[in-house]
C-alpha positions, 0 to 999 in steps of 0.5 A: 439505479444509483448505489448509496455508497458513503462518500469516502467509499466512492472512487470519484471522490478524493478520500485520504482515509480510503487511500491510507486504509488500502495501503495499511490493510494490504501491508497486513495482508502481505505480512500474513501471506508471507508468514513472517518471520518464516518467509517463503516465496509466494507470488500472491504477495503481488496482489497486496502490492498492487492494492498498496500502489492503488492506495498510494495513487488515491492518496496522491490525488489528495495533494493540493496545488498550494502548500498548506498544513493539509498538504504537509499532512498528505505528504507525511501520509505519502511517506508512510505509504512509501515505507509500507510499499517498500516493506511489501516489496521486501516481503515479496523479493527477499525469499527469492534472493535467499534461495538464489544465494543458497545455490552458490 
């Protein structure tokens, strides 16, 4: 019994769109979970973090051995993924540092 998934949804195929979609949807989900700008501590933000890491790993799979303009575009996508990952980490860690600094 084979499932008829579109080629960009099949995890065995390399897909730049799937990796970027995972990262940006997890960023939006992390912003909604943190209730930005009224951030509150929540460990549930780790779920979008792991999803974004998986999306970044899927984007890394699209790199080629030789440099080309496609390879450069994938590198630009990776830089965007790293910015999204750092923002998700900020949303995860910042509320805890704010609570620790108010204890002193």
